[in-house]
N, CA, C and O atoms as CSV, one atom per row, in Angstrom:
chain,resi,resn,atom,element,x,y,z
A,1,MET,N,N,-125.902,-46.402,2.235
A,1,MET,CA,C,-125.779,-45.708,0.958
A,1,MET,C,C,-124.632,-46.350,0.181
A,1,MET,O,O,-123.531,-46.517,0.707
A,2,SER,N,N,-124.895,-46.702,-1.055
A,2,SER,CA,C,-123.874,-47.345,-1.869
A,2,SER,C,C,-122.787,-46.341,-2.269
A,2,SER,O,O,-122.975,-45.130,-2.158
A,3,ILE,N,N,-121.687,-46.847,-2.721
A,3,ILE,CA,C,-120.579,-45.991,-3.149
A,3,ILE,C,C,-121.009,-45.119,-4.326
A,3,ILE,O,O,-120.673,-43.936,-4.380
A,4,HIS,N,N,-121.750,-45.700,-5.264
A,4,HIS,CA,C,-122.219,-44.936,-6.427
A,4,HIS,C,C,-123.140,-43.797,-5.990
A,4,HIS,O,O,-123.013,-42.669,-6.468
A,5,THR,N,N,-124.063,-44.098,-5.084
A,5,THR,CA,C,-124.988,-43.070,-4.583
A,5,THR,C,C,-124.219,-41.957,-3.886
A,5,THR,O,O,-124.515,-40.776,-4.067
A,6,LYS,N,N,-123.246,-42.337,-3.100
A,6,LYS,CA,C,-122.427,-41.349,-2.388
A,6,LYS,C,C,-121.653,-40.470,-3.376
A,6,LYS,O,O,-121.560,-39.258,-3.187
A,7,ARG,N,N,-121.109,-41.069,-4.410
A,7,ARG,CA,C,-120.366,-40.294,-5.425
A,7,ARG,C,C,-121.273,-39.319,-6.169
A,7,ARG,O,O,-120.881,-38.184,-6.442
A,8,VAL,N,N,-122.466,-39.757,-6.491
A,8,VAL,CA,C,-123.414,-38.869,-7.177
A,8,VAL,C,C,-123.808,-37.728,-6.242
A,8,VAL,O,O,-123.926,-36.585,-6.681
A,9,ALA,N,N,-124.010,-38.023,-4.967
A,9,ALA,CA,C,-124.345,-36.979,-3.987
A,9,ALA,C,C,-123.216,-35.954,-3.892
A,9,ALA,O,O,-123.471,-34.751,-3.851
A,10,GLU,N,N,-121.975,-36.428,-3.856
A,10,GLU,CA,C,-120.823,-35.518,-3.809
A,10,GLU,C,C,-120.738,-34.673,-5.079
A,10,GLU,O,O,-120.427,-33.483,-5.018
A,11,LEU,N,N,-121.013,-35.288,-6.223
A,11,LEU,CA,C,-121.006,-34.567,-7.494
A,11,LEU,C,C,-122.077,-33.471,-7.492
A,11,LEU,O,O,-121.809,-32.333,-7.878
A,12,VAL,N,N,-123.276,-33.819,-7.059
A,12,VAL,CA,C,-124.367,-32.841,-7.019
A,12,VAL,C,C,-124.011,-31.704,-6.061
A,12,VAL,O,O,-124.208,-30.534,-6.387
A,13,GLN,N,N,-123.490,-32.044,-4.887
A,13,GLN,CA,C,-123.115,-31.015,-3.917
A,13,GLN,C,C,-122.086,-30.053,-4.509
A,13,GLN,O,O,-122.241,-28.835,-4.431
A,14,ARG,N,N,-121.046,-30.615,-5.096
A,14,ARG,CA,C,-119.966,-29.800,-5.677
A,14,ARG,C,C,-120.486,-28.916,-6.814
A,14,ARG,O,O,-120.168,-27.728,-6.868
A,15,GLU,N,N,-121.275,-29.482,-7.713
A,15,GLU,CA,C,-121.744,-28.731,-8.877
A,15,GLU,C,C,-122.787,-27.679,-8.507
A,15,GLU,O,O,-122.765,-26.576,-9.053
A,16,VAL,N,N,-123.691,-28.000,-7.596
A,16,VAL,CA,C,-124.671,-26.998,-7.167
A,16,VAL,C,C,-123.946,-25.831,-6.488
A,16,VAL,O,O,-124.299,-24.673,-6.707
A,17,ALA,N,N,-122.941,-26.131,-5.669
A,17,ALA,CA,C,-122.163,-25.070,-5.016
A,17,ALA,C,C,-121.490,-24.175,-6.058
A,17,ALA,O,O,-121.499,-22.951,-5.928
A,18,ARG,N,N,-120.914,-24.781,-7.081
A,18,ARG,CA,C,-120.270,-23.993,-8.147
A,18,ARG,C,C,-121.287,-23.147,-8.910
A,18,ARG,O,O,-121.026,-21.987,-9.230
A,19,ILE,N,N,-122.429,-23.727,-9.193
A,19,ILE,CA,C,-123.478,-22.993,-9.916
A,19,ILE,C,C,-123.915,-21.777,-9.107
A,19,ILE,O,O,-124.039,-20.679,-9.649
A,20,LEU,N,N,-124.147,-21.970,-7.818
A,20,LEU,CA,C,-124.575,-20.848,-6.980
A,20,LEU,C,C,-123.502,-19.773,-6.912
A,20,LEU,O,O,-123.804,-18.580,-6.934
A,21,GLN,N,N,-122.257,-20.197,-6.830
A,21,GLN,CA,C,-121.150,-19.243,-6.732
A,21,GLN,C,C,-120.989,-18.459,-8.034
A,21,GLN,O,O,-120.796,-17.244,-8.005
A,22,ARG,N,N,-121.066,-19.136,-9.155
A,22,ARG,CA,C,-120.788,-18.486,-10.440
A,22,ARG,C,C,-121.993,-17.795,-11.063
A,22,ARG,O,O,-121.855,-16.740,-11.681
A,23,GLU,N,N,-123.161,-18.378,-10.907
A,23,GLU,CA,C,-124.341,-17.871,-11.615
A,23,GLU,C,C,-125.271,-17.011,-10.758
A,23,GLU,O,O,-125.953,-16.127,-11.277
A,24,TYR,N,N,-125.300,-17.267,-9.454
A,24,TYR,CA,C,-126.324,-16.634,-8.624
A,24,TYR,C,C,-125.779,-15.877,-7.416
A,24,TYR,O,O,-126.551,-15.495,-6.537
A,25,SER,N,N,-124.499,-15.656,-7.355
A,25,SER,CA,C,-123.939,-14.992,-6.170
A,25,SER,C,C,-124.480,-13.580,-5.989
A,25,SER,O,O,-124.609,-13.106,-4.860
A,26,ASP,N,N,-124.796,-12.909,-7.084
A,26,ASP,CA,C,-125.342,-11.554,-6.976
A,26,ASP,C,C,-126.819,-11.561,-6.555
A,26,ASP,O,O,-127.287,-10.611,-5.928
A,27,GLN,N,N,-127.547,-12.621,-6.895
A,27,GLN,CA,C,-128.965,-12.703,-6.555
A,27,GLN,C,C,-129.205,-13.224,-5.144
A,27,GLN,O,O,-130.188,-12.858,-4.500
A,28,LEU,N,N,-128.306,-14.079,-4.667
A,28,LEU,CA,C,-128.484,-14.698,-3.356
A,28,LEU,C,C,-127.566,-14.033,-2.339
A,28,LEU,O,O,-126.461,-14.503,-2.067
A,29,GLN,N,N,-128.048,-12.945,-1.795
A,29,GLN,CA,C,-127.300,-12.241,-0.760
A,29,GLN,C,C,-128.097,-12.312,0.521
A,29,GLN,O,O,-129.295,-12.034,0.475
A,30,PRO,N,N,-127.539,-12.657,1.643
A,30,PRO,CA,C,-126.148,-12.976,1.908
A,30,PRO,C,C,-125.743,-14.334,1.328
A,30,PRO,O,O,-126.541,-15.022,0.691
A,31,MET,N,N,-124.500,-14.690,1.564
A,31,MET,CA,C,-123.895,-15.854,0.944
A,31,MET,C,C,-124.610,-17.168,1.311
A,31,MET,O,O,-125.035,-17.367,2.449
A,32,VAL,N,N,-124.726,-18.043,0.324
A,32,VAL,CA,C,-125.306,-19.368,0.505
A,32,VAL,C,C,-124.209,-20.401,0.282
A,32,VAL,O,O,-123.473,-20.339,-0.703
A,33,THR,N,N,-124.107,-21.355,1.212
A,33,THR,CA,C,-123.115,-22.415,1.125
A,33,THR,C,C,-123.832,-23.761,1.125
A,33,THR,O,O,-124.729,-23.994,1.934
A,34,ILE,N,N,-123.438,-24.631,0.227
A,34,ILE,CA,C,-124.015,-25.978,0.195
A,34,ILE,C,C,-123.195,-26.837,1.151
A,34,ILE,O,O,-121.998,-27.043,0.948
A,35,THR,N,N,-123.853,-27.334,2.192
A,35,THR,CA,C,-123.140,-28.075,3.235
A,35,THR,C,C,-123.204,-29.581,3.063
A,35,THR,O,O,-122.348,-30.304,3.574
A,36,ARG,N,N,-124.222,-30.061,2.339
A,36,ARG,CA,C,-124.393,-31.503,2.231
A,36,ARG,C,C,-125.403,-31.819,1.143
A,36,ARG,O,O,-126.291,-31.017,0.851
A,37,ALA,N,N,-125.261,-32.982,0.551
A,37,ALA,CA,C,-126.267,-33.480,-0.393
A,37,ALA,C,C,-126.438,-34.977,-0.145
A,37,ALA,O,O,-125.469,-35.698,0.092
A,38,ARG,N,N,-127.670,-35.420,-0.203
A,38,ARG,CA,C,-127.994,-36.842,-0.077
A,38,ARG,C,C,-128.863,-37.218,-1.264
A,38,ARG,O,O,-129.610,-36.389,-1.783
A,39,MET,N,N,-128.765,-38.453,-1.687
A,39,MET,CA,C,-129.540,-38.936,-2.829
A,39,MET,C,C,-130.480,-40.045,-2.384
A,39,MET,O,O,-130.184,-40.792,-1.452
A,40,THR,N,N,-131.610,-40.141,-3.058
A,40,THR,CA,C,-132.458,-41.310,-2.859
A,40,THR,C,C,-131.752,-42.497,-3.509
A,40,THR,O,O,-130.846,-42.319,-4.322
A,41,GLY,N,N,-132.166,-43.690,-3.151
A,41,GLY,CA,C,-131.530,-44.895,-3.673
A,41,GLY,C,C,-131.577,-45.013,-5.183
A,41,GLY,O,O,-130.656,-45.551,-5.797
A,42,ASP,N,N,-132.652,-44.511,-5.788
A,42,ASP,CA,C,-132.773,-44.578,-7.245
A,42,ASP,C,C,-132.180,-43.353,-7.946
A,42,ASP,O,O,-132.286,-43.228,-9.166
A,43,LEU,N,N,-131.561,-42.456,-7.190
A,43,LEU,CA,C,-130.870,-41.250,-7.691
A,43,LEU,C,C,-131.814,-40.249,-8.357
A,43,LEU,O,O,-131.369,-39.390,-9.118
A,44,SER,N,N,-133.107,-40.353,-8.075
A,44,SER,CA,C,-134.056,-39.451,-8.722
A,44,SER,C,C,-134.230,-38.129,-7.972
A,44,SER,O,O,-134.684,-37.141,-8.550
A,45,VAL,N,N,-133.871,-38.111,-6.688
A,45,VAL,CA,C,-134.035,-36.898,-5.882
A,45,VAL,C,C,-132.751,-36.630,-5.106
A,45,VAL,O,O,-132.161,-37.530,-4.508
A,46,ALA,N,N,-132.335,-35.361,-5.132
A,46,ALA,CA,C,-131.178,-34.925,-4.340
A,46,ALA,C,C,-131.677,-33.992,-3.252
A,46,ALA,O,O,-132.320,-32.980,-3.531
A,47,TYR,N,N,-131.376,-34.340,-2.018
A,47,TYR,CA,C,-131.710,-33.478,-0.882
A,47,TYR,C,C,-130.472,-32.629,-0.605
A,47,TYR,O,O,-129.449,-33.138,-0.149
A,48,VAL,N,N,-130.575,-31.348,-0.882
A,48,VAL,CA,C,-129.424,-30.447,-0.803
A,48,VAL,C,C,-129.603,-29.525,0.397
A,48,VAL,O,O,-130.590,-28.796,0.498
A,49,HIS,N,N,-128.631,-29.572,1.304
A,49,HIS,CA,C,-128.671,-28.751,2.512
A,49,HIS,C,C,-127.842,-27.495,2.282
A,49,HIS,O,O,-126.675,-27.560,1.895
A,50,ALA,N,N,-128.479,-26.342,2.531
A,50,ALA,CA,C,-127.827,-25.063,2.274
A,50,ALA,C,C,-127.795,-24.236,3.553
A,50,ALA,O,O,-128.789,-24.122,4.270
A,51,SER,N,N,-126.637,-23.669,3.815
A,51,SER,CA,C,-126.465,-22.769,4.948
A,51,SER,C,C,-126.447,-21.344,4.404
A,51,SER,O,O,-125.748,-21.048,3.435
A,52,VAL,N,N,-127.220,-20.468,5.036
A,52,VAL,CA,C,-127.304,-19.076,4.594
A,52,VAL,C,C,-126.697,-18.200,5.685
A,52,VAL,O,O,-127.149,-18.211,6.830
A,53,MET,N,N,-125.675,-17.449,5.315
A,53,MET,CA,C,-125.055,-16.534,6.266
A,53,MET,C,C,-125.878,-15.250,6.286
A,53,MET,O,O,-126.206,-14.697,5.237
A,54,GLY,N,N,-126.200,-14.793,7.461
A,54,GLY,CA,C,-126.964,-13.555,7.578
A,54,GLY,C,C,-127.137,-13.183,9.031
A,54,GLY,O,O,-127.011,-14.024,9.922
A,55,ASP,N,N,-127.425,-11.923,9.263
A,55,ASP,CA,C,-127.532,-11.431,10.631
A,55,ASP,C,C,-128.846,-11.823,11.298
A,55,ASP,O,O,-128.870,-12.143,12.486
A,56,SER,N,N,-129.927,-11.797,10.544
A,56,SER,CA,C,-131.228,-12.084,11.149
A,56,SER,C,C,-131.851,-13.330,10.531
A,56,SER,O,O,-131.580,-13.689,9.385
A,57,LYS,N,N,-132.683,-13.965,11.322
A,57,LYS,CA,C,-133.389,-15.160,10.842
A,57,LYS,C,C,-134.276,-14.805,9.652
A,57,LYS,O,O,-134.383,-15.578,8.701
A,58,LYS,N,N,-134.906,-13.643,9.707
A,58,LYS,CA,C,-135.781,-13.194,8.623
A,58,LYS,C,C,-134.998,-13.055,7.314
A,58,LYS,O,O,-135.477,-13.459,6.255
A,59,GLN,N,N,-133.803,-12.488,7.390
A,59,GLN,CA,C,-132.944,-12.305,6.209
A,59,GLN,C,C,-132.521,-13.669,5.653
A,59,GLN,O,O,-132.549,-13.880,4.440
A,60,ARG,N,N,-132.130,-14.593,6.536
A,60,ARG,CA,C,-131.722,-15.935,6.089
A,60,ARG,C,C,-132.884,-16.666,5.428
A,60,ARG,O,O,-132.705,-17.310,4.395
A,61,GLU,N,N,-134.068,-16.572,6.015
A,61,GLU,CA,C,-135.236,-17.249,5.439
A,61,GLU,C,C,-135.627,-16.655,4.092
A,61,GLU,O,O,-136.023,-17.384,3.183
A,62,ALA,N,N,-135.519,-15.334,3.959
A,62,ALA,CA,C,-135.838,-14.693,2.677
A,62,ALA,C,C,-134.879,-15.167,1.586
A,62,ALA,O,O,-135.299,-15.460,0.466
A,63,THR,N,N,-133.598,-15.241,1.919
A,63,THR,CA,C,-132.608,-15.718,0.943
A,63,THR,C,C,-132.861,-17.181,0.601
A,63,THR,O,O,-132.762,-17.576,-0.561
A,64,PHE,N,N,-133.188,-17.989,1.615
A,64,PHE,CA,C,-133.461,-19.399,1.369
A,64,PHE,C,C,-134.693,-19.572,0.483
A,64,PHE,O,O,-134.697,-20.421,-0.409
A,65,ASN,N,N,-135.731,-18.781,0.719
A,65,ASN,CA,C,-136.934,-18.854,-0.131
A,65,ASN,C,C,-136.611,-18.456,-1.570
A,65,ASN,O,O,-137.170,-19.010,-2.516
A,66,GLN,N,N,-135.712,-17.500,-1.725
A,66,GLN,CA,C,-135.275,-17.106,-3.064
A,66,GLN,C,C,-134.529,-18.263,-3.737
A,66,GLN,O,O,-134.700,-18.510,-4.931
A,67,LEU,N,N,-133.705,-18.965,-2.964
A,67,LEU,CA,C,-132.985,-20.134,-3.479
A,67,LEU,C,C,-133.979,-21.197,-3.933
A,67,LEU,O,O,-133.816,-21.777,-5.007
A,68,LYS,N,N,-134.989,-21.453,-3.141
A,68,LYS,CA,C,-136.001,-22.450,-3.515
A,68,LYS,C,C,-136.732,-22.042,-4.789
A,68,LYS,O,O,-137.071,-22.895,-5.610
A,69,ALA,N,N,-136.975,-20.755,-4.956
A,69,ALA,CA,C,-137.648,-20.272,-6.167
A,69,ALA,C,C,-136.772,-20.474,-7.406
A,69,ALA,O,O,-137.289,-20.639,-8.511
A,70,LEU,N,N,-135.462,-20.461,-7.224
A,70,LEU,CA,C,-134.529,-20.638,-8.341
A,70,LEU,C,C,-134.246,-22.112,-8.661
A,70,LEU,O,O,-133.470,-22.407,-9.570
A,71,THR,N,N,-134.865,-23.029,-7.928
A,71,THR,CA,C,-134.578,-24.462,-8.086
A,71,THR,C,C,-134.673,-24.948,-9.530
A,71,THR,O,O,-133.761,-25.645,-9.974
A,72,PRO,N,N,-135.728,-24.621,-10.295
A,72,PRO,CA,C,-135.786,-25.121,-11.684
A,72,PRO,C,C,-134.609,-24.632,-12.540
A,72,PRO,O,O,-134.065,-25.392,-13.342
A,73,GLU,N,N,-134.220,-23.372,-12.367
A,73,GLU,CA,C,-133.075,-22.846,-13.118
A,73,GLU,C,C,-131.779,-23.533,-12.707
A,73,GLU,O,O,-130.944,-23.866,-13.549
A,74,ILE,N,N,-131.622,-23.738,-11.407
A,74,ILE,CA,C,-130.407,-24.396,-10.909
A,74,ILE,C,C,-130.334,-25.816,-11.443
A,74,ILE,O,O,-129.259,-26.287,-11.813
A,75,ARG,N,N,-131.468,-26.500,-11.484
A,75,ARG,CA,C,-131.501,-27.867,-12.018
A,75,ARG,C,C,-131.122,-27.879,-13.499
A,75,ARG,O,O,-130.426,-28.790,-13.949
A,76,ASP,N,N,-131.569,-26.883,-14.259
A,76,ASP,CA,C,-131.192,-26.789,-15.677
A,76,ASP,C,C,-129.682,-26.618,-15.826
A,76,ASP,O,O,-129.060,-27.265,-16.668
A,77,HIS,N,N,-129.094,-25.744,-15.005
A,77,HIS,CA,C,-127.636,-25.564,-15.037
A,77,HIS,C,C,-126.931,-26.861,-14.652
A,77,HIS,O,O,-125.932,-27.244,-15.260
A,78,LEU,N,N,-127.466,-27.526,-13.637
A,78,LEU,CA,C,-126.881,-28.793,-13.189
A,78,LEU,C,C,-126.937,-29.830,-14.310
A,78,LEU,O,O,-125.983,-30.579,-14.519
A,79,ALA,N,N,-128.046,-29.867,-15.019
A,79,ALA,CA,C,-128.204,-30.826,-16.123
A,79,ALA,C,C,-127.129,-30.625,-17.181
A,79,ALA,O,O,-126.570,-31.593,-17.698
A,80,SER,N,N,-126.843,-29.376,-17.500
A,80,SER,CA,C,-125.831,-29.124,-18.532
A,80,SER,C,C,-124.433,-29.523,-18.064
A,80,SER,O,O,-123.559,-29.792,-18.889
A,81,ARG,N,N,-124.215,-29.563,-16.750
A,81,ARG,CA,C,-122.895,-29.901,-16.224
A,81,ARG,C,C,-122.693,-31.398,-16.004
A,81,ARG,O,O,-121.577,-31.895,-16.155
A,82,ILE,N,N,-123.764,-32.132,-15.648
A,82,ILE,CA,C,-123.570,-33.537,-15.264
A,82,ILE,C,C,-124.303,-34.527,-16.169
A,82,ILE,O,O,-124.354,-35.718,-15.863
A,83,ARG,N,N,-124.870,-34.051,-17.275
A,83,ARG,CA,C,-125.690,-34.940,-18.103
A,83,ARG,C,C,-124.923,-36.141,-18.659
A,83,ARG,O,O,-125.534,-37.163,-18.971
A,84,HIS,N,N,-123.607,-36.039,-18.789
A,84,HIS,CA,C,-122.822,-37.160,-19.306
A,84,HIS,C,C,-122.346,-38.089,-18.194
A,84,HIS,O,O,-121.722,-39.115,-18.463
A,85,LYS,N,N,-122.640,-37.731,-16.947
A,85,LYS,CA,C,-122.167,-38.524,-15.809
A,85,LYS,C,C,-123.277,-39.308,-15.125
A,85,LYS,O,O,-123.007,-40.259,-14.392
A,86,VAL,N,N,-124.526,-38.914,-15.360
A,86,VAL,CA,C,-125.664,-39.624,-14.760
A,86,VAL,C,C,-126.727,-39.867,-15.823
A,86,VAL,O,O,-126.806,-39.153,-16.823
A,87,ARG,N,N,-127.535,-40.885,-15.586
A,87,ARG,CA,C,-128.576,-41.215,-16.561
A,87,ARG,C,C,-129.735,-40.228,-16.493
A,87,ARG,O,O,-130.291,-39.822,-17.514
A,88,GLU,N,N,-130.085,-39.852,-15.267
A,88,GLU,CA,C,-131.236,-38.979,-15.058
A,88,GLU,C,C,-130.812,-37.831,-14.150
A,88,GLU,O,O,-130.112,-38.043,-13.159
A,89,ILE,N,N,-131.229,-36.634,-14.483
A,89,ILE,CA,C,-130.908,-35.471,-13.648
A,89,ILE,C,C,-131.860,-35.488,-12.460
A,89,ILE,O,O,-133.078,-35.509,-12.640
A,90,PRO,N,N,-131.314,-35.480,-11.245
A,90,PRO,CA,C,-132.191,-35.584,-10.074
A,90,PRO,C,C,-133.005,-34.318,-9.837
A,90,PRO,O,O,-132.587,-33.209,-10.170
A,91,GLU,N,N,-134.157,-34.517,-9.264
A,91,GLU,CA,C,-134.957,-33.396,-8.784
A,91,GLU,C,C,-134.210,-32.845,-7.566
A,91,GLU,O,O,-133.655,-33.612,-6.779
A,92,LEU,N,N,-134.197,-31.525,-7.412
A,92,LEU,CA,C,-133.496,-30.905,-6.285
A,92,LEU,C,C,-134.502,-30.461,-5.233
A,92,LEU,O,O,-135.504,-29.815,-5.541
A,93,GLN,N,N,-134.219,-30.816,-4.000
A,93,GLN,CA,C,-135.005,-30.330,-2.869
A,93,GLN,C,C,-134.037,-29.700,-1.882
A,93,GLN,O,O,-133.136,-30.364,-1.368
A,94,PHE,N,N,-134.229,-28.419,-1.624
A,94,PHE,CA,C,-133.329,-27.693,-0.731
A,94,PHE,C,C,-133.872,-27.683,0.691
A,94,PHE,O,O,-135.077,-27.580,0.919
A,95,PHE,N,N,-132.941,-27.793,1.649
A,95,PHE,CA,C,-133.259,-27.727,3.064
A,95,PHE,C,C,-132.334,-26.709,3.709
A,95,PHE,O,O,-131.148,-26.642,3.385
A,96,LEU,N,N,-132.878,-25.919,4.618
A,96,LEU,CA,C,-132.093,-24.906,5.306
A,96,LEU,C,C,-131.289,-25.563,6.417
A,96,LEU,O,O,-131.853,-26.188,7.315
A,97,ASP,N,N,-129.982,-25.423,6.353
A,97,ASP,CA,C,-129.069,-25.978,7.356
A,97,ASP,C,C,-128.682,-24.847,8.306
A,97,ASP,O,O,-127.964,-23.923,7.925
A,98,GLU,N,N,-129.155,-24.929,9.523
A,98,GLU,CA,C,-128.866,-23.874,10.493
A,98,GLU,C,C,-127.830,-24.316,11.524
A,98,GLU,O,O,-127.769,-23.754,12.617
A,99,SER,N,N,-127.026,-25.303,11.192
A,99,SER,CA,C,-126.025,-25.794,12.144
A,99,SER,C,C,-125.007,-24.707,12.493
A,99,SER,O,O,-124.528,-24.654,13.626
A,100,PHE,N,N,-124.673,-23.842,11.537
A,100,PHE,CA,C,-123.724,-22.764,11.820
A,100,PHE,C,C,-124.314,-21.807,12.859
A,100,PHE,O,O,-123.619,-21.397,13.789
A,101,GLN,N,N,-125.581,-21.453,12.705
A,101,GLN,CA,C,-126.229,-20.549,13.652
A,101,GLN,C,C,-126.343,-21.201,15.030
A,101,GLN,O,O,-126.163,-20.534,16.049
A,102,ARG,N,N,-126.645,-22.515,15.064
A,102,ARG,CA,C,-126.718,-23.216,16.344
A,102,ARG,C,C,-125.355,-23.254,17.021
A,102,ARG,O,O,-125.255,-23.067,18.233
A,103,ALA,N,N,-124.310,-23.496,16.245
A,103,ALA,CA,C,-122.954,-23.518,16.810
A,103,ALA,C,C,-122.575,-22.140,17.347
A,103,ALA,O,O,-121.957,-22.025,18.406
A,104,LYS,N,N,-122.948,-21.112,16.616
A,104,LYS,CA,C,-122.666,-19.745,17.052
A,104,LYS,C,C,-123.397,-19.436,18.359
A,104,LYS,O,O,-122.839,-18.809,19.260
A,105,ARG,N,N,-124.631,-19.877,18.450
A,105,ARG,CA,C,-125.417,-19.675,19.678
A,105,ARG,C,C,-124.790,-20.429,20.844
A,105,ARG,O,O,-124.699,-19.892,21.948
A,106,MET,N,N,-124.360,-21.655,20.616
A,106,MET,CA,C,-123.713,-22.448,21.675
A,106,MET,C,C,-122.434,-21.758,22.149
A,106,MET,O,O,-122.163,-21.688,23.348
A,107,GLU,N,N,-121.665,-21.258,21.210
A,107,GLU,CA,C,-120.435,-20.560,21.556
A,107,GLU,C,C,-120.738,-19.337,22.417
A,107,GLU,O,O,-120.021,-19.051,23.376
A,108,SER,N,N,-121.794,-18.625,22.071
A,108,SER,CA,C,-122.205,-17.463,22.849
A,108,SER,C,C,-122.605,-17.872,24.267
A,108,SER,O,O,-122.253,-17.195,25.232
A,109,LEU,N,N,-123.334,-18.970,24.391
A,109,LEU,CA,C,-123.722,-19.453,25.717
A,109,LEU,C,C,-122.506,-19.866,26.538
A,109,LEU,O,O,-122.434,-19.566,27.730
A,110,PHE,N,N,-121.560,-20.546,25.917
A,110,PHE,CA,C,-120.341,-20.936,26.627
A,110,PHE,C,C,-119.550,-19.711,27.077
A,110,PHE,O,O,-118.982,-19.712,28.170
A,111,ASP,N,N,-119.505,-18.675,26.258
A,111,ASP,CA,C,-118.831,-17.432,26.647
A,111,ASP,C,C,-119.504,-16.812,27.860
A,111,ASP,O,O,-118.825,-16.333,28.768
A,112,ARG,N,N,-120.822,-16.816,27.887
A,112,ARG,CA,C,-121.552,-16.262,29.041
A,112,ARG,C,C,-121.274,-17.070,30.297
A,112,ARG,O,O,-121.109,-16.502,31.377
A,113,ILE,N,N,-121.219,-18.394,30.165
A,113,ILE,CA,C,-120.919,-19.252,31.317
A,113,ILE,C,C,-119.520,-18.954,31.836
A,113,ILE,O,O,-119.311,-18.836,33.043
A,114,ARG,N,N,-118.551,-18.831,30.910
A,114,ARG,CA,C,-117.173,-18.515,31.300
A,114,ARG,C,C,-117.099,-17.192,32.054
A,114,ARG,O,O,-116.446,-17.088,33.092
A,115,GLU,N,N,-117.781,-16.181,31.512
A,115,GLU,CA,C,-117.789,-14.860,32.149
A,115,GLU,C,C,-118.399,-14.928,33.545
A,115,GLU,O,O,-117.886,-14.317,34.482
A,116,GLU,N,N,-119.490,-15.668,33.681
A,116,GLU,CA,C,-120.148,-15.807,34.981
A,116,GLU,C,C,-119.232,-16.504,35.975
A,116,GLU,O,O,-119.155,-16.088,37.131
A,117,ARG,N,N,-118.542,-17.544,35.559
A,117,ARG,CA,C,-117.593,-18.248,36.445
A,117,ARG,C,C,-116.475,-17.318,36.889
A,117,ARG,O,O,-116.092,-17.304,38.059
A,118,GLU,N,N,-115.952,-16.537,35.940
A,118,GLU,CA,C,-114.874,-15.604,36.290
A,118,GLU,C,C,-115.360,-14.576,37.301
A,118,GLU,O,O,-114.633,-14.234,38.234
A,119,ARG,N,N,-116.581,-14.080,37.126
A,119,ARG,CA,C,-117.134,-13.109,38.076
A,119,ARG,C,C,-117.296,-13.723,39.453
A,119,ARG,O,O,-116.996,-13.088,40.464
A,120,ARG,N,N,-117.775,-14.971,39.491
A,120,ARG,CA,C,-117.948,-15.656,40.786
A,120,ARG,C,C,-116.607,-15.873,41.466
A,120,ARG,O,O,-116.472,-15.666,42.672
A,121,GLU,N,N,-115.608,-16.294,40.683
A,121,GLU,CA,C,-114.280,-16.505,41.261
A,121,GLU,C,C,-113.705,-15.194,41.791
A,121,GLU,O,O,-113.102,-15.167,42.863
A,122,ASP,N,N,-113.890,-14.118,41.048
A,122,ASP,CA,C,-113.406,-12.809,41.489
A,122,ASP,C,C,-114.116,-12.369,42.761
A,122,ASP,O,O,-113.483,-11.831,43.669
A,123,SER,N,N,-115.430,-12.594,42.835
A,123,SER,CA,C,-116.172,-12.180,44.033
A,123,SER,C,C,-115.811,-13.064,45.226
A,123,SER,O,O,-115.786,-12.582,46.358
A,124,ASP,N,N,-115.526,-14.368,44.991
A,124,ASP,CA,C,-115.085,-15.252,46.084
A,124,ASP,C,C,-113.723,-14.802,46.615
A,124,ASP,O,O,-113.487,-14.820,47.823
A,125,GLU,N,N,-112.835,-14.400,45.716
A,125,GLU,CA,C,-111.504,-13.957,46.147
A,125,GLU,C,C,-111.599,-12.672,46.950
A,125,GLU,O,O,-110.889,-12.517,47.944
A,126,THR,N,N,-112.450,-11.757,46.547
A,126,THR,CA,C,-112.585,-10.495,47.276
A,126,THR,C,C,-113.244,-10.720,48.638
A,126,THR,O,O,-112.904,-10.026,49.596
A,127,SER,N,N,-114.180,-11.674,48.751
A,127,SER,CA,C,-114.796,-11.955,50.043
A,127,SER,C,C,-113.834,-12.701,50.958
A,127,SER,O,O,-113.902,-12.548,52.178
A,128,ASP,N,N,-112.930,-13.513,50.386
A,128,ASP,CA,C,-111.920,-14.212,51.186
A,128,ASP,C,C,-110.913,-13.214,51.746
A,128,ASP,O,O,-110.400,-13.416,52.847
A,129,ASP,N,N,-110.620,-12.142,51.013
A,129,ASP,CA,C,-109.643,-11.146,51.441
A,129,ASP,C,C,-110.193,-10.316,52.591
A,129,ASP,O,O,-109.414,-9.758,53.364
A,130,ALA,N,N,-111.492,-10.218,52.726
A,130,ALA,CA,C,-112.099,-9.363,53.753
A,130,ALA,C,C,-112.087,-9.962,55.114
A,130,ALA,O,O,-112.568,-9.344,56.064
């Protein structure tokens, strides 16, 4: 990825995040965070990765689908913000980033492993005392 492409991707990521925070925070509940943006080589398409905070997968998917439905409006807002910085306003394609949920699940598994080890060590100590 060229330096120019990377800069445009960073600009799109930053501006889309601001747009969601300022214009759509009341509509997109729970909170949506833009985690990454990538651009095609010709800068015509921006692949925007969004993380949705929520308790259930169903709730996160519903919010993400709502975000996808708002894509044309978000692109219009983006156009008004970056039209003097790029020649063409990129098409936006949103992708659900579930890395936070995966990390949370891994942490939960590690906690269970730790607890199991502690129980085994405690039971070994009590059997050694007998």
